[in-house]
MARDO-464543 format. One record per residue (C-alpha): x, y, z; residue number from 1; residue in three letters. Coordinates in nm, 2 decimals. Each point is the difference from the previous one (the first is absolute). Layout:
<rec u="X" v="Y" w="Z" nr="NUM" rest="ALA"/>
...
This chain:
<rec u="2.18" v="-2.50" w="2.67" nr="1" rest="MET"/>
<rec u="-0.21" v="-0.22" w="-0.23" nr="2" rest="PRO"/>
<rec u="0.04" v="-0.37" w="0.05" nr="3" rest="ALA"/>
<rec u="-0.07" v="-0.06" w="-0.37" nr="4" rest="ARG"/>
<rec u="0.03" v="0.19" w="-0.32" nr="5" rest="ALA"/>
<rec u="-0.23" v="0.30" w="0.01" nr="6" rest="THR"/>
<rec u="-0.11" v="0.26" w="-0.26" nr="7" rest="VAL"/>
<rec u="-0.09" v="0.33" w="0.15" nr="8" rest="THR"/>
<rec u="-0.22" v="0.25" w="-0.19" nr="9" rest="VAL"/>
<rec u="0.00" v="0.36" w="0.10" nr="10" rest="ASP"/>
<rec u="-0.35" v="0.10" w="-0.10" nr="11" rest="LEU"/>
<rec u="0.07" v="0.37" w="0.06" nr="12" rest="GLY"/>
<rec u="0.27" v="-0.01" w="-0.26" nr="13" rest="LYS"/>
<rec u="-0.23" v="-0.19" w="-0.24" nr="14" rest="VAL"/>
<rec u="-0.27" v="0.26" w="0.04" nr="15" rest="ARG"/>
<rec u="0.25" v="0.29" w="-0.04" nr="16" rest="ALA"/>
<rec u="0.14" v="-0.16" w="-0.32" nr="17" rest="ASN"/>
<rec u="-0.35" v="-0.04" w="-0.14" nr="18" rest="ALA"/>
<rec u="-0.08" v="0.37" w="0.07" nr="19" rest="ARG"/>
<rec u="0.32" v="0.11" w="-0.16" nr="20" rest="THR"/>
<rec u="-0.05" v="-0.21" w="-0.31" nr="21" rest="VAL"/>
<rec u="-0.37" v="0.11" w="-0.04" nr="22" rest="VAL"/>
<rec u="0.10" v="0.37" w="0.04" nr="23" rest="ASP"/>
<rec u="0.26" v="-0.04" w="-0.28" nr="24" rest="HIS"/>
<rec u="-0.26" v="-0.15" w="-0.23" nr="25" rest="LEU"/>
<rec u="-0.27" v="0.27" w="-0.04" nr="26" rest="PRO"/>
<rec u="-0.29" v="-0.11" w="-0.21" nr="27" rest="GLY"/>
<rec u="0.09" v="-0.37" w="0.05" nr="28" rest="ILE"/>
<rec u="-0.21" v="-0.24" w="0.20" nr="29" rest="SER"/>
<rec u="0.22" v="-0.24" w="0.18" nr="30" rest="VAL"/>
<rec u="-0.08" v="-0.37" w="0.05" nr="31" rest="VAL"/>
<rec u="0.21" v="-0.11" w="0.29" nr="32" rest="ALA"/>
<rec u="0.14" v="-0.35" w="-0.08" nr="33" rest="VAL"/>
<rec u="0.04" v="-0.22" w="0.31" nr="34" rest="THR"/>
<rec u="0.09" v="-0.33" w="-0.17" nr="35" rest="LYS"/>
<rec u="0.36" v="0.00" w="0.12" nr="36" rest="VAL"/>
<rec u="-0.14" v="-0.01" w="0.36" nr="37" rest="THR"/>
<rec u="-0.25" v="-0.28" w="-0.08" nr="38" rest="CYS"/>
<rec u="-0.29" v="0.24" w="0.03" nr="39" rest="GLY"/>
<rec u="0.09" v="0.14" w="0.34" nr="40" rest="SER"/>
<rec u="-0.31" v="0.20" w="0.13" nr="41" rest="PRO"/>
<rec u="0.23" v="0.21" w="0.22" nr="42" rest="GLN"/>
<rec u="0.21" v="0.10" w="-0.30" nr="43" rest="VAL"/>
<rec u="-0.31" v="0.07" w="-0.21" nr="44" rest="ALA"/>
<rec u="-0.14" v="0.23" w="0.27" nr="45" rest="ARG"/>
<rec u="0.32" v="0.19" w="0.02" nr="46" rest="ALA"/>
<rec u="0.02" v="0.05" w="-0.38" nr="47" rest="MET"/>
<rec u="-0.37" v="0.11" w="-0.01" nr="48" rest="LEU"/>
<rec u="0.06" v="0.24" w="0.28" nr="49" rest="ALA"/>
<rec u="0.28" v="0.14" w="-0.21" nr="50" rest="GLY"/>
<rec u="-0.23" v="0.09" w="-0.28" nr="51" rest="GLY"/>
<rec u="-0.03" v="-0.32" w="-0.22" nr="52" rest="ALA"/>
<rec u="-0.35" v="-0.04" w="-0.14" nr="53" rest="ARG"/>
<rec u="-0.02" v="-0.38" w="-0.03" nr="54" rest="ALA"/>
<rec u="0.19" v="-0.31" w="0.09" nr="55" rest="VAL"/>
<rec u="0.16" v="-0.23" w="-0.27" nr="56" rest="GLY"/>
<rec u="0.05" v="-0.38" w="0.05" nr="57" rest="GLU"/>
<rec u="0.09" v="-0.28" w="-0.23" nr="58" rest="SER"/>
<rec u="-0.14" v="-0.29" w="0.20" nr="59" rest="ARG"/>
<rec u="-0.35" v="-0.06" w="0.11" nr="60" rest="LEU"/>
<rec u="0.12" v="-0.14" w="0.33" nr="61" rest="GLU"/>
<rec u="0.15" v="0.34" w="0.08" nr="62" rest="ASN"/>
<rec u="-0.31" v="0.18" w="-0.11" nr="63" rest="ALA"/>
<rec u="-0.20" v="-0.21" w="0.23" nr="64" rest="GLU"/>
<rec u="0.25" v="0.08" w="0.29" nr="65" rest="ARG"/>
<rec u="-0.06" v="0.37" w="-0.07" nr="66" rest="LEU"/>
<rec u="-0.38" v="-0.03" w="0.00" nr="67" rest="ARG"/>
<rec u="0.00" v="-0.22" w="0.31" nr="68" rest="ASP"/>
<rec u="0.20" v="0.27" w="0.18" nr="69" rest="ALA"/>
<rec u="-0.27" v="0.26" w="-0.09" nr="70" rest="GLY"/>
<rec u="0.17" v="0.18" w="-0.29" nr="71" rest="ILE"/>
<rec u="-0.28" v="0.17" w="-0.19" nr="72" rest="THR"/>
<rec u="0.20" v="0.19" w="-0.25" nr="73" rest="ALA"/>
<rec u="-0.02" v="-0.12" w="-0.37" nr="74" rest="PRO"/>
<rec u="0.21" v="-0.31" w="-0.06" nr="75" rest="VAL"/>
<rec u="0.16" v="-0.05" w="-0.34" nr="76" rest="TRP"/>
<rec u="0.10" v="-0.36" w="-0.10" nr="77" rest="LEU"/>
<rec u="0.32" v="0.05" w="-0.19" nr="78" rest="LEU"/>
<rec u="0.04" v="-0.35" w="-0.13" nr="79" rest="ARG"/>
<rec u="-0.29" v="-0.13" w="-0.22" nr="80" rest="ALA"/>
<rec u="-0.17" v="-0.30" w="0.16" nr="81" rest="PRO"/>
<rec u="-0.06" v="-0.32" w="-0.19" nr="82" rest="PRO"/>
<rec u="-0.37" v="-0.01" w="-0.10" nr="83" rest="PRO"/>
<rec u="-0.07" v="-0.26" w="0.27" nr="84" rest="GLY"/>
<rec u="0.07" v="0.27" w="0.27" nr="85" rest="LEU"/>
<rec u="-0.23" v="0.26" w="-0.15" nr="86" rest="ALA"/>
<rec u="-0.25" v="-0.04" w="0.29" nr="87" rest="GLY"/>
<rec u="0.26" v="0.07" w="0.26" nr="88" rest="GLU"/>
<rec u="0.13" v="0.29" w="-0.20" nr="89" rest="THR"/>
<rec u="-0.33" v="0.19" w="-0.02" nr="90" rest="VAL"/>
<rec u="-0.05" v="-0.06" w="0.37" nr="91" rest="GLN"/>
<rec u="0.34" v="0.13" w="0.11" nr="92" rest="LEU"/>
<rec u="0.12" v="0.25" w="-0.26" nr="93" rest="ALA"/>
<rec u="-0.16" v="0.31" w="-0.14" nr="94" rest="ASP"/>
<rec u="0.23" v="0.02" w="-0.30" nr="95" rest="VAL"/>
<rec u="0.21" v="-0.25" w="-0.19" nr="96" rest="SER"/>
<rec u="0.26" v="0.02" w="-0.28" nr="97" rest="LEU"/>
<rec u="-0.11" v="-0.20" w="-0.30" nr="98" rest="GLN"/>
<rec u="0.12" v="-0.10" w="-0.34" nr="99" rest="SER"/>
<rec u="-0.19" v="-0.32" w="-0.08" nr="100" rest="GLU"/>
<rec u="-0.36" v="0.02" w="-0.11" nr="101" rest="LEU"/>
<rec u="-0.09" v="-0.35" w="0.14" nr="102" rest="GLU"/>
<rec u="0.09" v="0.12" w="0.35" nr="103" rest="THR"/>
<rec u="-0.21" v="0.31" w="-0.03" nr="104" rest="VAL"/>
<rec u="-0.29" v="-0.21" w="-0.12" nr="105" rest="VAL"/>
<rec u="0.04" v="-0.21" w="0.32" nr="106" rest="ALA"/>
<rec u="0.01" v="0.32" w="0.21" nr="107" rest="LEU"/>
<rec u="-0.32" v="0.11" w="-0.17" nr="108" rest="GLU"/>
<rec u="-0.18" v="-0.32" w="0.08" nr="109" rest="ASN"/>
<rec u="0.13" v="0.00" w="0.36" nr="110" rest="ALA"/>
<rec u="-0.09" v="0.36" w="0.06" nr="111" rest="ALA"/>
<rec u="-0.35" v="-0.07" w="-0.14" nr="112" rest="ALA"/>
<rec u="-0.04" v="-0.30" w="0.23" nr="113" rest="ALA"/>
<rec u="0.12" v="0.21" w="0.30" nr="114" rest="ALA"/>
<rec u="-0.21" v="0.31" w="-0.08" nr="115" rest="GLY"/>
<rec u="0.32" v="0.20" w="-0.02" nr="116" rest="ARG"/>
<rec u="0.19" v="0.22" w="-0.25" nr="117" rest="ARG"/>
<rec u="0.37" v="-0.04" w="-0.07" nr="118" rest="HIS"/>
<rec u="0.23" v="0.24" w="-0.18" nr="119" rest="ALA"/>
<rec u="0.29" v="-0.10" w="-0.23" nr="120" rest="VAL"/>
<rec u="0.31" v="0.18" w="-0.13" nr="121" rest="VAL"/>
<rec u="0.08" v="-0.12" w="-0.35" nr="122" rest="ALA"/>
<rec u="0.37" v="-0.08" w="0.00" nr="123" rest="MET"/>
<rec u="0.21" v="0.05" w="-0.31" nr="124" rest="VAL"/>
<rec u="0.36" v="-0.12" w="-0.06" nr="125" rest="ASP"/>
<rec u="0.23" v="0.28" w="-0.10" nr="126" rest="LEU"/>
<rec u="0.33" v="-0.19" w="0.00" nr="127" rest="GLY"/>
<rec u="0.06" v="-0.15" w="0.34" nr="128" rest="ASP"/>
<rec u="-0.16" v="-0.33" w="-0.10" nr="129" rest="LEU"/>
<rec u="-0.17" v="-0.08" w="0.32" nr="130" rest="ARG"/>
<rec u="-0.38" v="0.03" w="0.00" nr="131" rest="GLU"/>
<rec u="-0.20" v="0.19" w="-0.25" nr="132" rest="GLY"/>
<rec u="-0.17" v="-0.04" w="-0.34" nr="133" rest="MET"/>
<rec u="0.17" v="0.13" w="-0.31" nr="134" rest="MET"/>
<rec u="-0.13" v="0.35" w="-0.07" nr="135" rest="PRO"/>
<rec u="-0.17" v="-0.11" w="-0.33" nr="136" rest="SER"/>
<rec u="-0.23" v="-0.22" w="0.21" nr="137" rest="ALA"/>
<rec u="-0.12" v="0.28" w="0.23" nr="138" rest="LEU"/>
<rec u="-0.30" v="0.14" w="-0.20" nr="139" rest="PRO"/>
<rec u="-0.17" v="-0.34" w="-0.04" nr="140" rest="ALA"/>
<rec u="0.07" v="-0.08" w="0.37" nr="141" rest="PHE"/>
<rec u="-0.16" v="0.33" w="0.11" nr="142" rest="LEU"/>
<rec u="-0.30" v="-0.05" w="-0.23" nr="143" rest="GLU"/>
<rec u="-0.08" v="-0.34" w="0.16" nr="144" rest="ARG"/>
<rec u="0.05" v="0.11" w="0.36" nr="145" rest="VAL"/>
<rec u="-0.19" v="0.33" w="-0.04" nr="146" rest="ASN"/>
<rec u="-0.31" v="-0.20" w="-0.10" nr="147" rest="ALA"/>
<rec u="0.00" v="-0.20" w="0.32" nr="148" rest="MET"/>
<rec u="-0.25" v="0.07" w="0.27" nr="149" rest="ASP"/>
<rec u="0.20" v="-0.06" w="0.32" nr="150" rest="HIS"/>
<rec u="0.36" v="0.08" w="-0.10" nr="151" rest="VAL"/>
<rec u="0.11" v="0.36" w="-0.07" nr="152" rest="ASP"/>
<rec u="0.31" v="0.11" w="-0.19" nr="153" rest="VAL"/>
<rec u="0.17" v="0.23" w="0.25" nr="154" rest="ALA"/>
<rec u="0.30" v="0.08" w="-0.22" nr="155" rest="GLY"/>
<rec u="0.30" v="-0.13" w="-0.18" nr="156" rest="ILE"/>
<rec u="0.35" v="-0.07" w="0.15" nr="157" rest="GLY"/>
<rec u="0.35" v="-0.13" w="-0.05" nr="158" rest="VAL"/>
<rec u="0.27" v="-0.16" w="0.20" nr="159" rest="ASN"/>
<rec u="0.37" v="0.05" w="-0.06" nr="160" rest="LEU"/>
<rec u="0.33" v="-0.08" w="0.17" nr="161" rest="THR"/>
<rec u="-0.12" v="-0.31" w="0.19" nr="162" rest="CYS"/>
<rec u="0.10" v="-0.27" w="-0.26" nr="163" rest="TYR"/>
<rec u="0.17" v="0.15" w="-0.30" nr="164" rest="GLY"/>
<rec u="0.15" v="0.29" w="0.20" nr="165" rest="ALA"/>
<rec u="-0.13" v="0.24" w="-0.26" nr="166" rest="ILE"/>
<rec u="0.02" v="0.36" w="0.13" nr="167" rest="VAL"/>
<rec u="-0.31" v="0.23" w="-0.03" nr="168" rest="PRO"/>
<rec u="0.09" v="0.27" w="-0.26" nr="169" rest="ASP"/>
<rec u="-0.16" v="0.25" w="-0.23" nr="170" rest="GLU"/>
<rec u="-0.05" v="-0.26" w="-0.27" nr="171" rest="ASP"/>
<rec u="-0.18" v="-0.27" w="0.20" nr="172" rest="ASN"/>
<rec u="-0.19" v="0.24" w="0.22" nr="173" rest="MET"/>
<rec u="-0.09" v="0.21" w="-0.30" nr="174" rest="GLY"/>
<rec u="-0.14" v="-0.31" w="-0.17" nr="175" rest="ARG"/>
<rec u="-0.20" v="-0.07" w="0.32" nr="176" rest="LEU"/>
<rec u="-0.14" v="0.35" w="-0.02" nr="177" rest="ALA"/>
<rec u="-0.10" v="-0.05" w="-0.36" nr="178" rest="GLU"/>
<rec u="-0.17" v="-0.32" w="0.07" nr="179" rest="LEU"/>
<rec u="-0.19" v="0.16" w="0.29" nr="180" rest="ALA"/>
<rec u="-0.12" v="0.28" w="-0.23" nr="181" rest="ALA"/>
<rec u="-0.11" v="-0.25" w="-0.26" nr="182" rest="GLN"/>
<rec u="-0.18" v="-0.21" w="0.26" nr="183" rest="SER"/>
<rec u="-0.18" v="0.30" w="0.14" nr="184" rest="GLU"/>
<rec u="-0.12" v="0.09" w="-0.34" nr="185" rest="ARG"/>
<rec u="-0.12" v="-0.36" w="-0.06" nr="186" rest="GLN"/>
<rec u="-0.19" v="-0.02" w="0.33" nr="187" rest="LEU"/>
<rec u="-0.11" v="0.37" w="0.01" nr="188" rest="GLY"/>
<rec u="0.12" v="0.07" w="0.36" nr="189" rest="ARG"/>
<rec u="0.31" v="0.07" w="0.20" nr="190" rest="PRO"/>
<rec u="0.21" v="-0.29" w="0.11" nr="191" rest="LEU"/>
<rec u="0.26" v="-0.05" w="0.28" nr="192" rest="LEU"/>
<rec u="0.35" v="-0.04" w="-0.14" nr="193" rest="VAL"/>
<rec u="0.23" v="-0.21" w="0.22" nr="194" rest="SER"/>
<rec u="0.35" v="0.06" w="-0.10" nr="195" rest="GLY"/>
<rec u="0.18" v="-0.27" w="0.19" nr="196" rest="GLY"/>
<rec u="0.18" v="-0.04" w="0.32" nr="197" rest="ASN"/>
<rec u="0.28" v="0.16" w="0.21" nr="198" rest="SER"/>
<rec u="0.22" v="0.00" w="-0.31" nr="199" rest="GLY"/>
<rec u="-0.22" v="0.29" w="-0.14" nr="200" rest="ALA"/>
<rec u="0.04" v="0.23" w="0.31" nr="201" rest="VAL"/>
<rec u="0.32" v="0.17" w="-0.13" nr="202" rest="ALA"/>
<rec u="-0.16" v="0.08" w="-0.34" nr="203" rest="MET"/>
<rec u="-0.29" v="0.17" w="0.18" nr="204" rest="VAL"/>
<rec u="0.23" v="0.20" w="0.23" nr="205" rest="VAL"/>
<rec u="0.21" v="0.11" w="-0.29" nr="206" rest="SER"/>
<rec u="-0.30" v="0.13" w="-0.18" nr="207" rest="GLY"/>
<rec u="0.03" v="-0.24" w="-0.30" nr="208" rest="ARG"/>
<rec u="-0.31" v="-0.21" w="0.06" nr="209" rest="MET"/>
<rec u="-0.29" v="0.06" w="-0.24" nr="210" rest="PRO"/>
<rec u="-0.28" v="0.19" w="0.17" nr="211" rest="ALA"/>
<rec u="-0.24" v="-0.29" w="-0.09" nr="212" rest="ALA"/>
<rec u="0.16" v="-0.23" w="0.26" nr="213" rest="VAL"/>
<rec u="-0.19" v="0.05" w="0.32" nr="214" rest="ASP"/>
<rec u="0.06" v="-0.32" w="0.20" nr="215" rest="ASN"/>
<rec u="0.31" v="-0.19" w="0.12" nr="216" rest="LEU"/>
<rec u="0.03" v="-0.32" w="0.20" nr="217" rest="ARG"/>
<rec u="0.28" v="0.06" w="0.24" nr="218" rest="ILE"/>
<rec u="0.15" v="-0.24" w="0.26" nr="219" rest="GLY"/>
<rec u="0.38" v="-0.01" w="0.02" nr="220" rest="GLU"/>
<rec u="0.07" v="0.37" w="-0.02" nr="221" rest="THR"/>
<rec u="-0.23" v="0.07" w="0.29" nr="222" rest="ILE"/>
<rec u="0.10" v="-0.30" w="0.21" nr="223" rest="LEU"/>
<rec u="0.38" v="0.00" w="-0.06" nr="224" rest="LEU"/>
<rec u="0.06" v="0.36" w="-0.10" nr="225" rest="GLY"/>
<rec u="0.18" v="-0.07" w="-0.33" nr="226" rest="VAL"/>
<rec u="-0.02" v="0.08" w="-0.37" nr="227" rest="ASP"/>
<rec u="-0.06" v="-0.35" w="-0.14" nr="228" rest="VAL"/>
<rec u="0.19" v="0.08" w="-0.32" nr="229" rest="LEU"/>
<rec u="0.32" v="0.06" w="0.19" nr="230" rest="THR"/>
<rec u="-0.08" v="-0.13" w="0.36" nr="231" rest="ARG"/>
<rec u="0.15" v="0.33" w="0.12" nr="232" rest="GLU"/>
<rec u="-0.18" v="0.21" w="0.27" nr="233" rest="PRO"/>
<rec u="-0.25" v="0.24" w="-0.14" nr="234" rest="THR"/>
<rec u="-0.21" v="0.30" w="0.10" nr="235" rest="LEU"/>
<rec u="0.16" v="0.01" w="0.35" nr="236" rest="GLY"/>
<rec u="-0.20" v="-0.31" w="0.10" nr="237" rest="LEU"/>
<rec u="0.07" v="-0.23" w="0.29" nr="238" rest="HIS"/>
<rec u="0.20" v="-0.30" w="-0.13" nr="239" rest="THR"/>
<rec u="-0.01" v="-0.18" w="0.34" nr="240" rest="ASP"/>
<rec u="-0.37" v="-0.04" w="0.06" nr="241" rest="ALA"/>
<rec u="0.06" v="-0.37" w="-0.01" nr="242" rest="PHE"/>
<rec u="0.28" v="-0.17" w="0.20" nr="243" rest="THR"/>
<rec u="0.07" v="-0.36" w="0.09" nr="244" rest="VAL"/>
<rec u="0.19" v="-0.12" w="0.30" nr="245" rest="ALA"/>
<rec u="0.14" v="-0.35" w="0.04" nr="246" rest="ALA"/>
<rec u="0.16" v="-0.15" w="0.32" nr="247" rest="PRO"/>
<rec u="0.36" v="-0.14" w="0.00" nr="248" rest="VAL"/>
<rec u="0.02" v="-0.37" w="0.06" nr="249" rest="VAL"/>
<rec u="0.38" v="-0.04" w="-0.05" nr="250" rest="GLU"/>
<rec u="0.29" v="0.24" w="0.01" nr="251" rest="CYS"/>
<rec u="0.35" v="-0.15" w="-0.05" nr="252" rest="LEU"/>
<rec u="0.33" v="0.07" w="-0.16" nr="253" rest="VAL"/>
<rec u="0.05" v="-0.21" w="-0.31" nr="254" rest="LYS"/>
<rec u="0.20" v="-0.01" w="-0.32" nr="255" rest="PRO"/>
<rec u="-0.15" v="0.20" w="-0.29" nr="256" rest="SER"/>
<rec u="0.08" v="-0.27" w="-0.26" nr="257" rest="LEU"/>
<rec u="-0.19" v="-0.33" w="0.02" nr="258" rest="PRO"/>
<rec u="0.23" v="-0.31" w="0.01" nr="259" rest="ARG"/>
<rec u="-0.05" v="-0.31" w="-0.22" nr="260" rest="GLY"/>
<rec u="-0.12" v="-0.09" w="-0.34" nr="261" rest="THR"/>
<rec u="-0.27" v="0.24" w="-0.12" nr="262" rest="SER"/>
<rec u="-0.32" v="-0.10" w="-0.18" nr="263" rest="ALA"/>
<rec u="-0.34" v="0.17" w="-0.01" nr="264" rest="GLN"/>
<rec u="-0.17" v="0.17" w="0.30" nr="265" rest="ASP"/>
<rec u="-0.35" v="-0.08" w="0.11" nr="266" rest="ALA"/>
<rec u="-0.15" v="0.21" w="-0.27" nr="267" rest="PHE"/>
<rec u="0.20" v="-0.14" w="-0.30" nr="268" rest="GLY"/>
<rec u="0.26" v="0.28" w="-0.01" nr="269" rest="SER"/>
<rec u="0.37" v="-0.02" w="0.00" nr="270" rest="SER"/>
<rec u="0.11" v="0.27" w="0.24" nr="271" rest="PRO"/>
<rec u="0.34" v="0.17" w="0.00" nr="272" rest="THR"/>
<rec u="0.18" v="0.13" w="0.31" nr="273" rest="PHE"/>
<rec u="0.28" v="0.25" w="0.07" nr="274" rest="VAL"/>
<rec u="0.26" v="-0.10" w="0.25" nr="275" rest="ASP"/>
<rec u="0.01" v="0.28" w="0.26" nr="276" rest="ARG"/>
<rec u="0.15" v="-0.21" w="0.28" nr="277" rest="GLY"/>
<rec u="-0.18" v="-0.08" w="0.32" nr="278" rest="GLU"/>
<rec u="-0.30" v="0.23" w="0.06" nr="279" rest="ARG"/>
<rec u="-0.28" v="0.02" w="0.26" nr="280" rest="ARG"/>
<rec u="-0.33" v="-0.10" w="-0.15" nr="281" rest="ARG"/>
<rec u="-0.35" v="-0.02" w="0.14" nr="282" rest="ALA"/>
<rec u="-0.29" v="-0.22" w="-0.11" nr="283" rest="ILE"/>
<rec u="-0.35" v="0.15" w="0.04" nr="284" rest="CYS"/>
<rec u="-0.32" v="-0.20" w="0.01" nr="285" rest="ALA"/>
<rec u="-0.12" v="0.11" w="-0.35" nr="286" rest="LEU"/>
<rec u="0.05" v="-0.18" w="-0.33" nr="287" rest="GLY"/>
<rec u="-0.08" v="-0.01" w="-0.37" nr="288" rest="ARG"/>
<rec u="-0.34" v="-0.15" w="0.09" nr="289" rest="GLN"/>
<rec u="-0.07" v="0.34" w="0.16" nr="290" rest="ASP"/>
<rec u="0.19" v="0.25" w="-0.21" nr="291" rest="ALA"/>
<rec u="0.27" v="0.02" w="-0.27" nr="292" rest="PRO"/>
<rec u="0.32" v="0.10" w="0.18" nr="293" rest="PRO"/>
<rec u="0.09" v="0.24" w="-0.28" nr="294" rest="GLU"/>
<rec u="-0.31" v="0.20" w="0.08" nr="295" rest="GLY"/>
<rec u="0.10" v="0.07" w="0.36" nr="296" rest="LEU"/>
<rec u="0.20" v="0.31" w="0.08" nr="297" rest="VAL"/>
<rec u="0.14" v="0.01" w="0.35" nr="298" rest="PRO"/>
<rec u="-0.10" v="0.31" w="0.20" nr="299" rest="VAL"/>
<rec u="0.36" v="-0.01" w="0.14" nr="300" rest="ASP"/>
<rec u="0.23" v="0.04" w="-0.30" nr="301" rest="SER"/>
<rec u="0.28" v="-0.18" w="0.18" nr="302" rest="ARG"/>
<rec u="-0.20" v="-0.33" w="-0.04" nr="303" rest="VAL"/>
<rec u="0.04" v="-0.18" w="-0.33" nr="304" rest="GLY"/>
<rec u="-0.24" v="-0.25" w="-0.14" nr="305" rest="VAL"/>
<rec u="0.20" v="-0.31" w="-0.12" nr="306" rest="LEU"/>
<rec u="-0.29" v="-0.22" w="-0.12" nr="307" rest="GLY"/>
<rec u="-0.27" v="-0.23" w="0.12" nr="308" rest="ALA"/>
<rec u="-0.12" v="-0.36" w="0.00" nr="309" rest="SER"/>
<rec u="-0.37" v="-0.08" w="0.04" nr="310" rest="SER"/>
<rec u="0.00" v="0.07" w="0.37" nr="311" rest="ASP"/>
<rec u="0.32" v="0.19" w="0.08" nr="312" rest="HIS"/>
<rec u="0.11" v="0.35" w="-0.08" nr="313" rest="LEU"/>
<rec u="0.38" v="0.03" w="0.02" nr="314" rest="ILE"/>
<rec u="0.16" v="0.33" w="0.08" nr="315" rest="LEU"/>
<rec u="0.35" v="0.15" w="0.03" nr="316" rest="ASP"/>
<rec u="0.01" v="0.19" w="0.33" nr="317" rest="VAL"/>
<rec u="0.37" v="0.04" w="0.04" nr="318" rest="GLU"/>
<rec u="-0.02" v="0.38" w="-0.02" nr="319" rest="ALA"/>
<rec u="-0.24" v="0.03" w="0.30" nr="320" rest="LEU"/>
<rec u="0.14" v="0.14" w="0.32" nr="321" rest="ASP"/>
<rec u="-0.11" v="-0.31" w="0.19" nr="322" rest="ARG"/>
<rec u="-0.13" v="-0.34" w="-0.11" nr="323" rest="PRO"/>
<rec u="-0.38" v="-0.03" w="-0.01" nr="324" rest="PRO"/>
<rec u="-0.14" v="-0.20" w="0.29" nr="325" rest="ARG"/>
<rec u="-0.21" v="-0.31" w="-0.06" nr="326" rest="LEU"/>
<rec u="-0.36" v="0.11" w="-0.04" nr="327" rest="GLY"/>
<rec u="0.09" v="0.36" w="-0.08" nr="328" rest="GLU"/>
<rec u="-0.18" v="0.12" w="-0.31" nr="329" rest="ALA"/>
<rec u="0.17" v="0.14" w="-0.31" nr="330" rest="ILE"/>
<rec u="-0.21" v="0.24" w="-0.20" nr="331" rest="GLU"/>
<rec u="-0.04" v="0.04" w="-0.38" nr="332" rest="PHE"/>
<rec u="-0.20" v="0.21" w="-0.24" nr="333" rest="VAL"/>
<rec u="-0.16" v="-0.23" w="-0.26" nr="334" rest="PRO"/>
<rec u="-0.04" v="0.08" w="-0.37" nr="335" rest="ASN"/>
<rec u="-0.32" v="-0.08" w="-0.19" nr="336" rest="TYR"/>
<rec u="0.09" v="-0.37" w="-0.07" nr="337" rest="ALA"/>
<rec u="0.10" v="-0.06" w="0.36" nr="338" rest="ALA"/>
<rec u="-0.31" v="0.19" w="0.14" nr="339" rest="THR"/>
<rec u="-0.23" v="-0.22" w="-0.22" nr="340" rest="LEU"/>
<rec u="0.16" v="-0.32" w="0.13" nr="341" rest="GLN"/>
<rec u="0.01" v="0.11" w="0.36" nr="342" rest="LEU"/>
<rec u="-0.37" v="0.07" w="0.00" nr="343" rest="PHE"/>
<rec u="-0.08" v="-0.32" w="-0.17" nr="344" rest="THR"/>
<rec u="0.21" v="-0.21" w="0.24" nr="345" rest="SER"/>
<rec u="-0.20" v="-0.14" w="0.29" nr="346" rest="PRO"/>
<rec u="0.33" v="-0.02" w="0.20" nr="347" rest="TYR"/>
<rec u="0.04" v="0.38" w="0.03" nr="348" rest="VAL"/>
<rec u="-0.19" v="0.20" w="0.26" nr="349" rest="THR"/>
<rec u="-0.17" v="0.32" w="-0.12" nr="350" rest="LYS"/>
<rec u="-0.02" v="0.30" w="0.23" nr="351" rest="VAL"/>
<rec u="-0.17" v="0.33" w="-0.08" nr="352" rest="PHE"/>
<rec u="0.10" v="0.33" w="0.18" nr="353" rest="THR"/>
<rec u="-0.18" v="0.20" w="0.11" nr="354" rest="PRO"/>
<rec u="-0.30" v="-0.24" w="0.03" nr="355" rest="PRO"/>
<rec u="-0.25" v="0.05" w="-0.27" nr="356" rest="ALA"/>
């Protein structure tokens, strides 16, 4: 039993999920996005073994972790760097997603100084309002970048669902295909067309994705086994490749309704409670500093998550056959938000099985 909160990653299930996703996306090159695991080399290797063609990261620190671990596959930097980090970008990443000409100029200068070449995917905004230039700005952007000596235009791309929750559909993906065709005519050569993230998988599988789209950047669907538009299981994927176990530090019978004058909790909320009488509750050594409690699903459905403070996860364990012992671990499957925080938290141990 772990003495502290521990995330366990089943690398065999990650590899199997990657293989299943790749097999369902014929004609699509998959960039395996590892950012939710803070650039775990073990996870990257499992996804590449499953058929991914490259690794996608949003932070240079994670890209450096991958390179230091010996990952030689192409690395895509998914969040554009500020111009001041252009040097690190051309050293660590093969491809970056770009929408600001000033940044690409900095990449050109850095690549020239380093004697390297760097590729960029020109990002356009088609409604989600995260990164991307407006489509009308694309021709001038491509003209300037195409004239550079050390930066190559690899393709054009879009991101949807992450900020505005806009769903990929025939309209926005059709517009991307039109922009790609126009861009190819402008530059006189084929371009990669990156149609987004895990949110686009269902559109490809259903046969509705334009044929021009030949690249997707996929993380959550491979790692957690869900359709990110619904968070429901998809394609028969493993949904439990990631689990987290936290030890019990208290297990007592208490009233279910707090007593006294109520104000705000530690996070500025005014919680409400239902009086269910006295119930046995357990406290685990895991808190909001490590993961949002609403993102943790107990493996044993008889356990209920009541809430959390910064350091304590409070559970209803009344329905269990016996009270958990102190130090006994209770296991959960984390959602995307919880996985992100768990890997970021220095207080959570990370274990990979089988060893990479």
